[in-house]
CHARMM-style PDB file with segment names, atoms N, HN, CA, C and O in Angstrom:
ATOM      1  N   MET     1      33.097  13.653 -13.461  1.00  0.00      PROA
ATOM      2  CA  MET     1      31.813  12.523 -14.003  1.00  0.00      PROA
ATOM      3  C   MET     1      30.499  12.817 -14.906  1.00  0.00      PROA
ATOM      4  O   MET     1      29.320  12.918 -14.565  1.00  0.00      PROA
ATOM      5  N   GLU     2      31.266  12.945 -16.491  1.00  0.00      PROA
ATOM      6  HN  GLU     2      32.223  12.863 -16.769  1.00  0.00      PROA
ATOM      7  CA  GLU     2      30.189  12.788 -16.978  1.00  0.00      PROA
ATOM      8  C   GLU     2      30.101  11.075 -17.630  1.00  0.00      PROA
ATOM      9  O   GLU     2      29.090  10.651 -18.189  1.00  0.00      PROA
ATOM     10  N   GLU     3      31.073  10.436 -17.468  1.00  0.00      PROA
ATOM     11  HN  GLU     3      31.895  10.780 -17.014  1.00  0.00      PROA
ATOM     12  CA  GLU     3      31.737   9.057 -17.015  1.00  0.00      PROA
ATOM     13  C   GLU     3      30.868   8.046 -16.113  1.00  0.00      PROA
ATOM     14  O   GLU     3      30.717   6.844 -16.330  1.00  0.00      PROA
ATOM     15  N   PHE     4      30.262   8.894 -14.922  1.00  0.00      PROA
ATOM     16  HN  PHE     4      30.385   9.871 -14.747  1.00  0.00      PROA
ATOM     17  CA  PHE     4      29.911   9.245 -13.675  1.00  0.00      PROA
ATOM     18  C   PHE     4      28.548   8.030 -14.317  1.00  0.00      PROA
ATOM     19  O   PHE     4      28.570   6.803 -14.408  1.00  0.00      PROA
ATOM     20  N   PHE     5      27.496   9.017 -14.654  1.00  0.00      PROA
ATOM     21  HN  PHE     5      27.478  10.014 -14.580  1.00  0.00      PROA
ATOM     22  CA  PHE     5      26.375   9.580 -15.654  1.00  0.00      PROA
ATOM     23  C   PHE     5      26.192   8.233 -16.090  1.00  0.00      PROA
ATOM     24  O   PHE     5      25.773   7.308 -15.395  1.00  0.00      PROA
ATOM     25  N   HSD     6      26.775   8.151 -18.127  1.00  0.00      PROA
ATOM     26  HN  HSD     6      27.116   8.903 -18.692  1.00  0.00      PROA
ATOM     27  CA  HSD     6      27.360   8.113 -18.630  1.00  0.00      PROA
ATOM     28  C   HSD     6      26.627   6.043 -18.228  1.00  0.00      PROA
ATOM     29  O   HSD     6      25.791   5.345 -18.802  1.00  0.00      PROA
ATOM     30  N   MET     7      27.711   5.771 -16.753  1.00  0.00      PROA
ATOM     31  HN  MET     7      28.390   6.338 -16.287  1.00  0.00      PROA
ATOM     32  CA  MET     7      28.016   4.504 -16.742  1.00  0.00      PROA
ATOM     33  C   MET     7      28.123   3.519 -17.949  1.00  0.00      PROA
ATOM     34  O   MET     7      27.270   2.783 -18.446  1.00  0.00      PROA
ATOM     35  N   GLY     8      29.616   3.762 -18.312  1.00  0.00      PROA
ATOM     36  HN  GLY     8      30.308   4.360 -17.909  1.00  0.00      PROA
ATOM     37  CA  GLY     8      30.090   2.250 -19.040  1.00  0.00      PROA
ATOM     38  C   GLY     8      28.998   1.915 -20.036  1.00  0.00      PROA
ATOM     39  O   GLY     8      28.889   0.703 -20.222  1.00  0.00      PROA
ATOM     40  N   GLY     9      28.151   2.689 -20.733  1.00  0.00      PROA
ATOM     41  HN  GLY     9      28.239   3.673 -20.582  1.00  0.00      PROA
ATOM     42  CA  GLY     9      26.868   2.698 -21.436  1.00  0.00      PROA
ATOM     43  C   GLY     9      25.772   2.269 -21.111  1.00  0.00      PROA
ATOM     44  O   GLY     9      24.796   2.482 -21.831  1.00  0.00      PROA
ATOM     45  N   TYR    10      25.620   1.170 -19.305  1.00  0.00      PROA
ATOM     46  HN  TYR    10      26.412   0.997 -18.720  1.00  0.00      PROA
ATOM     47  CA  TYR    10      24.586   0.860 -19.037  1.00  0.00      PROA
ATOM     48  C   TYR    10      23.450   2.404 -18.605  1.00  0.00      PROA
ATOM     49  O   TYR    10      22.258   2.495 -18.309  1.00  0.00      PROA
ATOM     50  N   ALA    11      24.432   3.291 -18.748  1.00  0.00      PROA
ATOM     51  HN  ALA    11      25.400   3.217 -18.988  1.00  0.00      PROA
ATOM     52  CA  ALA    11      23.483   4.463 -18.634  1.00  0.00      PROA
ATOM     53  C   ALA    11      21.284   4.204 -17.554  1.00  0.00      PROA
ATOM     54  O   ALA    11      20.647   4.365 -16.513  1.00  0.00      PROA
ATOM     55  N   ALA    12      21.226   3.556 -19.503  1.00  0.00      PROA
ATOM     56  HN  ALA    12      21.744   3.425 -20.349  1.00  0.00      PROA
ATOM     57  CA  ALA    12      19.263   4.121 -19.483  1.00  0.00      PROA
ATOM     58  C   ALA    12      18.856   2.146 -18.743  1.00  0.00      PROA
ATOM     59  O   ALA    12      17.901   1.378 -18.866  1.00  0.00      PROA
ATOM     60  N   TYR    13      19.770   2.104 -18.250  1.00  0.00      PROA
ATOM     61  HN  TYR    13      20.545   2.728 -18.150  1.00  0.00      PROA
ATOM     62  CA  TYR    13      19.463   0.384 -17.739  1.00  0.00      PROA
ATOM     63  C   TYR    13      19.685   0.652 -16.247  1.00  0.00      PROA
ATOM     64  O   TYR    13      18.998   0.062 -15.413  1.00  0.00      PROA
ATOM     65  N   VAL    14      20.404   1.320 -15.980  1.00  0.00      PROA
ATOM     66  HN  VAL    14      20.962   1.799 -16.658  1.00  0.00      PROA
ATOM     67  CA  VAL    14      20.796   0.920 -14.396  1.00  0.00      PROA
ATOM     68  C   VAL    14      20.135   2.331 -14.398  1.00  0.00      PROA
ATOM     69  O   VAL    14      19.348   2.077 -13.487  1.00  0.00      PROA
ATOM     70  N   TRP    15      19.743   4.103 -14.839  1.00  0.00      PROA
ATOM     71  HN  TRP    15      20.383   4.310 -15.579  1.00  0.00      PROA
ATOM     72  CA  TRP    15      18.690   4.736 -14.763  1.00  0.00      PROA
ATOM     73  C   TRP    15      17.151   3.908 -13.833  1.00  0.00      PROA
ATOM     74  O   TRP    15      16.698   3.700 -12.707  1.00  0.00      PROA
ATOM     75  N   THR    16      16.991   3.782 -14.689  1.00  0.00      PROA
ATOM     76  HN  THR    16      17.359   3.951 -15.603  1.00  0.00      PROA
ATOM     77  CA  THR    16      15.800   2.970 -15.081  1.00  0.00      PROA
ATOM     78  C   THR    16      15.511   2.619 -14.166  1.00  0.00      PROA
ATOM     79  O   THR    16      14.605   3.096 -13.482  1.00  0.00      PROA
ATOM     80  N   VAL    17      16.607   1.126 -13.728  1.00  0.00      PROA
ATOM     81  HN  VAL    17      17.342   0.738 -14.284  1.00  0.00      PROA
ATOM     82  CA  VAL    17      16.279   0.127 -11.938  1.00  0.00      PROA
ATOM     83  C   VAL    17      16.528   1.384 -11.498  1.00  0.00      PROA
ATOM     84  O   VAL    17      15.971   2.235 -12.191  1.00  0.00      PROA
ATOM     85  N   TYR    18      17.124   1.777 -10.653  1.00  0.00      PROA
ATOM     86  HN  TYR    18      17.576   1.086 -10.090  1.00  0.00      PROA
ATOM     87  CA  TYR    18      17.030   3.996 -10.050  1.00  0.00      PROA
ATOM     88  C   TYR    18      15.478   3.980  -9.969  1.00  0.00      PROA
ATOM     89  O   TYR    18      14.727   3.399  -9.186  1.00  0.00      PROA
ATOM     90  N   ALA    19      15.131   5.149 -11.470  1.00  0.00      PROA
ATOM     91  HN  ALA    19      15.741   5.621 -12.106  1.00  0.00      PROA
ATOM     92  CA  ALA    19      14.195   4.797 -10.919  1.00  0.00      PROA
ATOM     93  C   ALA    19      12.580   3.948 -10.787  1.00  0.00      PROA
ATOM     94  O   ALA    19      11.498   4.359 -10.367  1.00  0.00      PROA
ATOM     95  N   LEU    20      12.872   3.024 -11.176  1.00  0.00      PROA
ATOM     96  HN  LEU    20      13.751   2.690 -11.517  1.00  0.00      PROA
ATOM     97  CA  LEU    20      11.380   2.182 -10.614  1.00  0.00      PROA
ATOM     98  C   LEU    20      11.737   1.235  -9.049  1.00  0.00      PROA
ATOM     99  O   LEU    20      10.999   0.431  -8.479  1.00  0.00      PROA
ATOM    100  N   GLY    21      13.061   1.669  -8.684  1.00  0.00      PROA
ATOM    101  HN  GLY    21      13.660   2.322  -9.147  1.00  0.00      PROA
ATOM    102  CA  GLY    21      13.409   1.643  -7.340  1.00  0.00      PROA
ATOM    103  C   GLY    21      12.618   2.511  -5.965  1.00  0.00      PROA
ATOM    104  O   GLY    21      12.211   2.111  -4.874  1.00  0.00      PROA
ATOM    105  N   VAL    22      12.646   4.389  -6.878  1.00  0.00      PROA
ATOM    106  HN  VAL    22      12.976   4.713  -7.765  1.00  0.00      PROA
ATOM    107  CA  VAL    22      12.220   4.680  -5.824  1.00  0.00      PROA
ATOM    108  C   VAL    22      10.208   5.523  -6.099  1.00  0.00      PROA
ATOM    109  O   VAL    22       9.444   6.213  -5.423  1.00  0.00      PROA
ATOM    110  N   VAL    23      10.194   4.844  -7.544  1.00  0.00      PROA
ATOM    111  HN  VAL    23      10.814   4.283  -8.093  1.00  0.00      PROA
ATOM    112  CA  VAL    23       8.854   4.865  -7.790  1.00  0.00      PROA
ATOM    113  C   VAL    23       7.480   4.027  -7.607  1.00  0.00      PROA
ATOM    114  O   VAL    23       6.279   4.297  -7.613  1.00  0.00      PROA
ATOM    115  N   VAL    24       8.252   2.910  -7.446  1.00  0.00      PROA
ATOM    116  HN  VAL    24       9.228   2.690  -7.441  1.00  0.00      PROA
ATOM    117  CA  VAL    24       7.152   1.449  -7.402  1.00  0.00      PROA
ATOM    118  C   VAL    24       6.617   1.504  -6.264  1.00  0.00      PROA
ATOM    119  O   VAL    24       5.405   1.654  -6.112  1.00  0.00      PROA
ATOM    120  N   PRO    25       7.981   1.314  -4.718  1.00  0.00      PROA
ATOM    121  CA  PRO    25       7.368   1.702  -3.016  1.00  0.00      PROA
ATOM    122  C   PRO    25       6.882   2.769  -3.161  1.00  0.00      PROA
ATOM    123  O   PRO    25       5.733   2.791  -2.719  1.00  0.00      PROA
ATOM    124  N   LEU    26       7.392   4.205  -3.812  1.00  0.00      PROA
ATOM    125  HN  LEU    26       8.325   4.187  -4.171  1.00  0.00      PROA
ATOM    126  CA  LEU    26       6.355   4.787  -3.589  1.00  0.00      PROA
ATOM    127  C   LEU    26       4.677   5.227  -3.792  1.00  0.00      PROA
ATOM    128  O   LEU    26       3.909   5.883  -3.088  1.00  0.00      PROA
ATOM    129  N   ALA    27       4.497   4.407  -5.334  1.00  0.00      PROA
ATOM    130  HN  ALA    27       5.121   3.874  -5.906  1.00  0.00      PROA
ATOM    131  CA  ALA    27       3.756   4.040  -5.367  1.00  0.00      PROA
ATOM    132  C   ALA    27       2.530   3.228  -4.604  1.00  0.00      PROA
ATOM    133  O   ALA    27       1.401   3.716  -4.549  1.00  0.00      PROA
ATOM    134  N   LEU    28       2.830   2.037  -4.063  1.00  0.00      PROA
ATOM    135  HN  LEU    28       3.747   1.640  -4.108  1.00  0.00      PROA
ATOM    136  CA  LEU    28       1.916   1.350  -2.630  1.00  0.00      PROA
ATOM    137  C   LEU    28       2.402   1.680  -2.102  1.00  0.00      PROA
ATOM    138  O   LEU    28       3.013   0.751  -1.574  1.00  0.00      PROA
ATOM    139  N   ALA    29       2.846   3.014  -1.514  1.00  0.00      PROA
ATOM    140  HN  ALA    29       2.350   3.769  -1.943  1.00  0.00      PROA
ATOM    141  CA  ALA    29       2.312   3.742  -0.018  1.00  0.00      PROA
ATOM    142  C   ALA    29       1.881   4.454  -0.549  1.00  0.00      PROA
ATOM    143  O   ALA    29       1.736   5.416   0.205  1.00  0.00      PROA
ATOM    144  N   VAL    30       1.320   4.784  -2.006  1.00  0.00      PROA
ATOM    145  HN  VAL    30       1.437   4.002  -2.619  1.00  0.00      PROA
ATOM    146  CA  VAL    30       0.578   6.104  -1.297  1.00  0.00      PROA
ATOM    147  C   VAL    30      -1.556   5.196  -2.358  1.00  0.00      PROA
ATOM    148  O   VAL    30      -2.771   5.390  -2.314  1.00  0.00      PROA
ATOM    149  N   HSD    31      -0.668   4.421  -2.966  1.00  0.00      PROA
ATOM    150  HN  HSD    31       0.319   4.263  -3.002  1.00  0.00      PROA
ATOM    151  CA  HSD    31      -2.157   3.295  -2.921  1.00  0.00      PROA
ATOM    152  C   HSD    31      -2.617   2.499  -1.220  1.00  0.00      PROA
ATOM    153  O   HSD    31      -3.691   2.366  -0.635  1.00  0.00      PROA
ATOM    154  N   SER    32      -1.279   2.134  -0.910  1.00  0.00      PROA
ATOM    155  HN  SER    32      -0.406   2.241  -1.385  1.00  0.00      PROA
ATOM    156  CA  SER    32      -2.236   1.784   0.144  1.00  0.00      PROA
ATOM    157  C   SER    32      -2.638   2.604   1.190  1.00  0.00      PROA
ATOM    158  O   SER    32      -3.364   2.133   2.065  1.00  0.00      PROA
ATOM    159  N   ILE    33      -2.196   4.014   1.238  1.00  0.00      PROA
ATOM    160  HN  ILE    33      -1.606   4.397   0.527  1.00  0.00      PROA
ATOM    161  CA  ILE    33      -3.002   5.133   2.132  1.00  0.00      PROA
ATOM    162  C   ILE    33      -4.013   5.381   2.155  1.00  0.00      PROA
ATOM    163  O   ILE    33      -4.800   5.551   3.086  1.00  0.00      PROA
ATOM    164  N   ALA    34      -4.174   5.466   0.313  1.00  0.00      PROA
ATOM    165  HN  ALA    34      -3.535   5.328  -0.444  1.00  0.00      PROA
ATOM    166  CA  ALA    34      -5.847   5.504  -0.255  1.00  0.00      PROA
ATOM    167  C   ALA    34      -6.576   5.133  -0.232  1.00  0.00      PROA
ATOM    168  O   ALA    34      -7.656   5.720  -0.166  1.00  0.00      PROA
ATOM    169  N   ASP    35      -6.364   3.619  -0.283  1.00  0.00      PROA
ATOM    170  HN  ASP    35      -5.487   3.142  -0.336  1.00  0.00      PROA
ATOM    171  CA  ASP    35      -7.235   2.782   0.023  1.00  0.00      PROA
ATOM    172  C   ASP    35      -7.459   2.637   2.221  1.00  0.00      PROA
ATOM    173  O   ASP    35      -8.610   2.327   2.526  1.00  0.00      PROA
ATOM    174  N   TYR    36      -6.743   2.786   3.129  1.00  0.00      PROA
ATOM    175  HN  TYR    36      -5.808   3.038   2.881  1.00  0.00      PROA
ATOM    176  CA  TYR    36      -7.255   2.821   3.502  1.00  0.00      PROA
ATOM    177  C   TYR    36      -7.986   3.741   4.587  1.00  0.00      PROA
ATOM    178  O   TYR    36      -8.344   3.733   5.765  1.00  0.00      PROA
ATOM    179  N   GLY    37      -7.979   4.673   3.246  1.00  0.00      PROA
ATOM    180  HN  GLY    37      -7.688   4.680   2.289  1.00  0.00      PROA
ATOM    181  CA  GLY    37      -8.901   6.318   3.395  1.00  0.00      PROA
ATOM    182  C   GLY    37      -9.984   5.163   2.863  1.00  0.00      PROA
ATOM    183  O   GLY    37     -10.447   5.113   4.002  1.00  0.00      PROA
ATOM    184  N   ARG    38     -10.338   4.739   2.547  1.00  0.00      PROA
ATOM    185  HN  ARG    38      -9.961   4.779   1.622  1.00  0.00      PROA
ATOM    186  CA  ARG    38     -12.037   4.635   1.563  1.00  0.00      PROA
ATOM    187  C   ARG    38     -12.216   2.974   2.489  1.00  0.00      PROA
ATOM    188  O   ARG    38     -13.323   2.507   2.219  1.00  0.00      PROA
ATOM    189  N   GLN    39     -11.619   2.285   3.208  1.00  0.00      PROA
ATOM    190  HN  GLN    39     -10.720   2.664   3.427  1.00  0.00      PROA
ATOM    191  CA  GLN    39     -11.799   0.731   3.903  1.00  0.00      PROA
ATOM    192  C   GLN    39     -12.185   1.987   5.327  1.00  0.00      PROA
ATOM    193  O   GLN    39     -13.023   1.407   6.017  1.00  0.00      PROA
ATOM    194  N   ALA    40     -11.960   3.067   5.811  1.00  0.00      PROA
ATOM    195  HN  ALA    40     -11.280   3.538   5.250  1.00  0.00      PROA
ATOM    196  CA  ALA    40     -12.081   2.983   6.965  1.00  0.00      PROA
ATOM    197  C   ALA    40     -13.484   4.293   7.101  1.00  0.00      PROA
ATOM    198  O   ALA    40     -14.314   4.513   7.983  1.00  0.00      PROA
ATOM    199  N   ARG    41     -13.276   4.767   6.119  1.00  0.00      PROA
ATOM    200  HN  ARG    41     -12.601   4.589   5.403  1.00  0.00      PROA
ATOM    201  CA  ARG    41     -14.579   5.554   5.374  1.00  0.00      PROA
ATOM    202  C   ARG    41     -15.881   4.222   5.414  1.00  0.00      PROA
ATOM    203  O   ARG    41     -16.843   4.590   6.088  1.00  0.00      PROA
ATOM    204  N   LEU    42     -16.068   2.568   4.722  1.00  0.00      PROA
ATOM    205  HN  LEU    42     -15.286   2.269   4.174  1.00  0.00      PROA
ATOM    206  CA  LEU    42     -16.797   1.947   4.335  1.00  0.00      PROA
ATOM    207  C   LEU    42     -17.139   1.097   5.777  1.00  0.00      PROA
ATOM    208  O   LEU    42     -18.172   0.519   6.115  1.00  0.00      PROA
ATOM    209  N   VAL    43     -15.524   1.304   6.652  1.00  0.00      PROA
ATOM    210  HN  VAL    43     -14.685   1.773   6.378  1.00  0.00      PROA
ATOM    211  CA  VAL    43     -16.311   0.883   8.036  1.00  0.00      PROA
ATOM    212  C   VAL    43     -16.972   1.892   8.613  1.00  0.00      PROA
ATOM    213  O   VAL    43     -17.455   1.780   9.740  1.00  0.00      PROA
ATOM    214  N   GLU    44     -17.042   2.771   8.033  1.00  0.00      PROA
ATOM    215  HN  GLU    44     -16.650   2.862   7.117  1.00  0.00      PROA
ATOM    216  CA  GLU    44     -17.790   4.265   9.470  1.00  0.00      PROA
ATOM    217  C   GLU    44     -19.053   3.813   8.984  1.00  0.00      PROA
ATOM    218  O   GLU    44     -19.801   2.983   9.499  1.00  0.00      PROA
ATOM    219  N   ALA    45     -19.218   4.553   7.779  1.00  0.00      PROA
ATOM    220  HN  ALA    45     -18.609   5.228   7.361  1.00  0.00      PROA
ATOM    221  CA  ALA    45     -20.953   4.277   7.248  1.00  0.00      PROA
ATOM    222  C   ALA    45     -21.612   2.280   7.503  1.00  0.00      PROA
ATOM    223  O   ALA    45     -22.748   1.898   7.222  1.00  0.00      PROA
ATOM    224  N   LEU    46     -20.802   1.649   7.916  1.00  0.00      PROA
ATOM    225  HN  LEU    46     -19.879   1.960   8.144  1.00  0.00      PROA
ATOM    226  CA  LEU    46     -21.940   0.819   7.479  1.00  0.00      PROA
ATOM    227  C   LEU    46     -21.508  -0.017   9.132  1.00  0.00      PROA
ATOM    228  O   LEU    46     -21.729  -1.222   9.250  1.00  0.00      PROA
ATOM    229  N   GLU    47     -20.924   0.756  10.244  1.00  0.00      PROA
ATOM    230  HN  GLU    47     -20.744   1.735  10.148  1.00  0.00      PROA
ATOM    231  CA  GLU    47     -21.376   1.362  12.236  1.00  0.00      PROA
ATOM    232  C   GLU    47     -22.622   1.325  11.905  1.00  0.00      PROA
ATOM    233  O   GLU    47     -23.430   0.401  11.989  1.00  0.00      PROA
ATOM    234  N   SER    48     -22.838   3.377  11.162  1.00  0.00      PROA
ATOM    235  HN  SER    48     -22.181   4.128  11.094  1.00  0.00      PROA
ATOM    236  CA  SER    48     -24.274   3.205  11.371  1.00  0.00      PROA
ATOM    237  C   SER    48     -25.011   2.805  11.469  1.00  0.00      PROA
ATOM    238  O   SER    48     -25.812   2.708  12.399  1.00  0.00      PROA
ATOM    239  N   GLU    49     -24.957   2.430  10.481  1.00  0.00      PROA
ATOM    240  HN  GLU    49     -24.306   2.509   9.725  1.00  0.00      PROA
ATOM    241  CA  GLU    49     -26.424   1.857   9.203  1.00  0.00      PROA
ATOM    242  C   GLU    49     -26.839   0.666  10.717  1.00  0.00      PROA
ATOM    243  O   GLU    49     -27.925   0.542  11.283  1.00  0.00      PROA
ATOM    244  N   ALA    50     -25.880   0.145  10.931  1.00  0.00      PROA
ATOM    245  HN  ALA    50     -24.998   0.246  10.471  1.00  0.00      PROA
ATOM    246  CA  ALA    50     -26.284  -0.832  11.916  1.00  0.00      PROA
ATOM    247  C   ALA    50     -26.318  -0.131  13.284  1.00  0.00      PROA
ATOM    248  O   ALA    50     -26.534  -1.038  14.088  1.00  0.00      PROA
ATOM    249  N   GLY    51     -26.208   1.088  13.980  1.00  0.00      PROA
ATOM    250  HN  GLY    51     -26.033   1.825  13.327  1.00  0.00      PROA
ATOM    251  CA  GLY    51     -26.712   1.399  14.416  1.00  0.00      PROA
ATOM    252  C   GLY    51     -25.860   1.600  15.635  1.00  0.00      PROA
ATOM    253  O   GLY    51     -26.416   1.662  16.731  1.00  0.00      PROA
ATOM    254  N   GLY    52     -24.481   1.712  15.528  1.00  0.00      PROA
ATOM    255  HN  GLY    52     -24.030   1.661  14.637  1.00  0.00      PROA
ATOM    256  CA  GLY    52     -23.309   1.352  16.266  1.00  0.00      PROA
ATOM    257  C   GLY    52     -21.866   1.092  15.762  1.00  0.00      PROA
ATOM    258  O   GLY    52     -21.381   1.460  14.692  1.00  0.00      PROA
ATOM    259  N   ARG    53     -21.206   0.289  16.886  1.00  0.00      PROA
ATOM    260  HN  ARG    53     -21.600  -0.010  17.755  1.00  0.00      PROA
ATOM    261  CA  ARG    53     -20.788  -0.704  16.417  1.00  0.00      PROA
ATOM    262  C   ARG    53     -20.639  -1.383  15.849  1.00  0.00      PROA
ATOM    263  O   ARG    53     -21.317  -0.976  14.906  1.00  0.00      PROA
ATOM    264  N   ILE    54     -20.237  -2.297  15.524  1.00  0.00      PROA
ATOM    265  HN  ILE    54     -19.686  -2.628  16.290  1.00  0.00      PROA
ATOM    266  CA  ILE    54     -20.938  -3.649  14.860  1.00  0.00      PROA
ATOM    267  C   ILE    54     -19.587  -4.757  15.412  1.00  0.00      PROA
ATOM    268  O   ILE    54     -18.455  -4.708  14.930  1.00  0.00      PROA
ATOM    269  N   ARG    55     -20.094  -5.891  16.706  1.00  0.00      PROA
ATOM    270  HN  ARG    55     -21.014  -5.931  17.098  1.00  0.00      PROA
ATOM    271  CA  ARG    55     -19.402  -6.622  17.632  1.00  0.00      PROA
ATOM    272  C   ARG    55     -19.383  -7.880  16.892  1.00  0.00      PROA
ATOM    273  O   ARG    55     -20.357  -8.148  16.188  1.00  0.00      PROA
ATOM    274  N   ARG    56     -18.284  -8.776  16.972  1.00  0.00      PROA
ATOM    275  HN  ARG    56     -17.493  -8.559  17.544  1.00  0.00      PROA
ATOM    276  CA  ARG    56     -18.229  -9.942  16.804  1.00  0.00      PROA
ATOM    277  C   ARG    56     -18.975 -10.323  17.193  1.00  0.00      PROA
ATOM    278  O   ARG    56     -19.730  -9.616  17.861  1.00  0.00      PROA
ATOM    279  N   ALA    57     -19.250 -11.851  16.987  1.00  0.00      PROA
ATOM    280  HN  ALA    57     -18.637 -12.425  16.444  1.00  0.00      PROA
ATOM    281  CA  ALA    57     -20.105 -12.918  18.236  1.00  0.00      PROA
ATOM    282  C   ALA    57     -18.149 -13.583  18.341  1.00  0.00      PROA
ATOM    283  O   ALA    57     -17.131 -13.466  17.659  1.00  0.00      PROA
ATOM    284  N   ALA    58     -18.616 -14.357  19.799  1.00  0.00      PROA
ATOM    285  HN  ALA    58     -19.443 -14.453  20.353  1.00  0.00      PROA
ATOM    286  CA  ALA    58     -17.469 -14.764  20.502  1.00  0.00      PROA
ATOM    287  C   ALA    58     -17.639 -16.600  19.945  1.00  0.00      PROA
ATOM    288  O   ALA    58     -18.467 -17.481  20.178  1.00  0.00      PROA
ATOM    289  N   ARG    59     -16.183 -16.508  19.004  1.00  0.00      PROA
ATOM    290  HN  ARG    59     -15.510 -15.793  18.814  1.00  0.00      PROA
ATOM    291  CA  ARG    59     -16.385 -17.877  18.549  1.00  0.00      PROA
ATOM    292  C   ARG    59     -15.979 -18.853  20.057  1.00  0.00      PROA
ATOM    293  O   ARG    59     -15.344 -18.662  21.094  1.00  0.00      PROA
ATOM    294  N   PRO    60     -16.961 -20.226  19.286  1.00  0.00      PROA
ATOM    295  CA  PRO    60     -17.405 -21.379  20.009  1.00  0.00      PROA
ATOM    296  C   PRO    60     -15.013 -22.002  20.514  1.00  0.00      PROA
ATOM    297  O   PRO    60     -14.098 -21.440  19.913  1.00  0.00      PROA
ATOM    298  N   GLU    61     -14.866 -22.609  21.110  1.00  0.00      PROA
ATOM    299  HN  GLU    61     -15.609 -23.065  21.599  1.00  0.00      PROA
ATOM    300  CA  GLU    61     -14.034 -23.400  22.084  1.00  0.00      PROA
ATOM    301  C   GLU    61     -14.166 -24.338  20.837  1.00  0.00      PROA
ATOM    302  O   GLU    61     -15.167 -24.803  20.293  1.00  0.00      PROA
ATOM    303  N   GLN    62     -12.910 -24.458  20.577  1.00  0.00      PROA
ATOM    304  HN  GLN    62     -12.097 -24.080  21.019  1.00  0.00      PROA
ATOM    305  CA  GLN    62     -12.318 -25.923  19.312  1.00  0.00      PROA
ATOM    306  C   GLN    62     -11.934 -27.403  20.064  1.00  0.00      PROA
ATOM    307  O   GLN    62     -11.059 -27.369  20.929  1.00  0.00      PROA
ATOM    308  N   ASP    63     -12.305 -28.141  19.878  1.00  0.00      PROA
ATOM    309  HN  ASP    63     -13.016 -28.168  19.175  1.00  0.00      PROA
ATOM    310  CA  ASP    63     -12.434 -29.223  20.298  1.00  0.00      PROA
ATOM    311  C   ASP    63     -10.411 -29.690  19.814  1.00  0.00      PROA
ATOM    312  O   ASP    63     -10.139 -29.634  18.615  1.00  0.00      PROA
ATOM    313  N   ARG    64      -9.201 -30.107  20.860  1.00  0.00      PROA
ATOM    314  HN  ARG    64      -9.422 -30.153  21.835  1.00  0.00      PROA
ATOM    315  CA  ARG    64      -8.438 -30.350  19.598  1.00  0.00      PROA
ATOM    316  C   ARG    64      -8.438 -31.888  20.609  1.00  0.00      PROA
ATOM    317  OT1 ARG    64      -7.862 -32.896  20.199  1.00  0.00      PROA
TER     318      ARG     64
END
């Protein structure tokens, strides 16, 4: 079992890559969720300042 964890001398590289393979996606998910919350609060604040839900003007038809 010790040989498995030693990875034939490449343990430092292999375990670092495994750790990064877990940590980076988790950090990305946490950052994305936090950013979504910030953006949702910003939209709510802007809509309340505008007096209700902000609606976009209809886009004119484009000539084809």
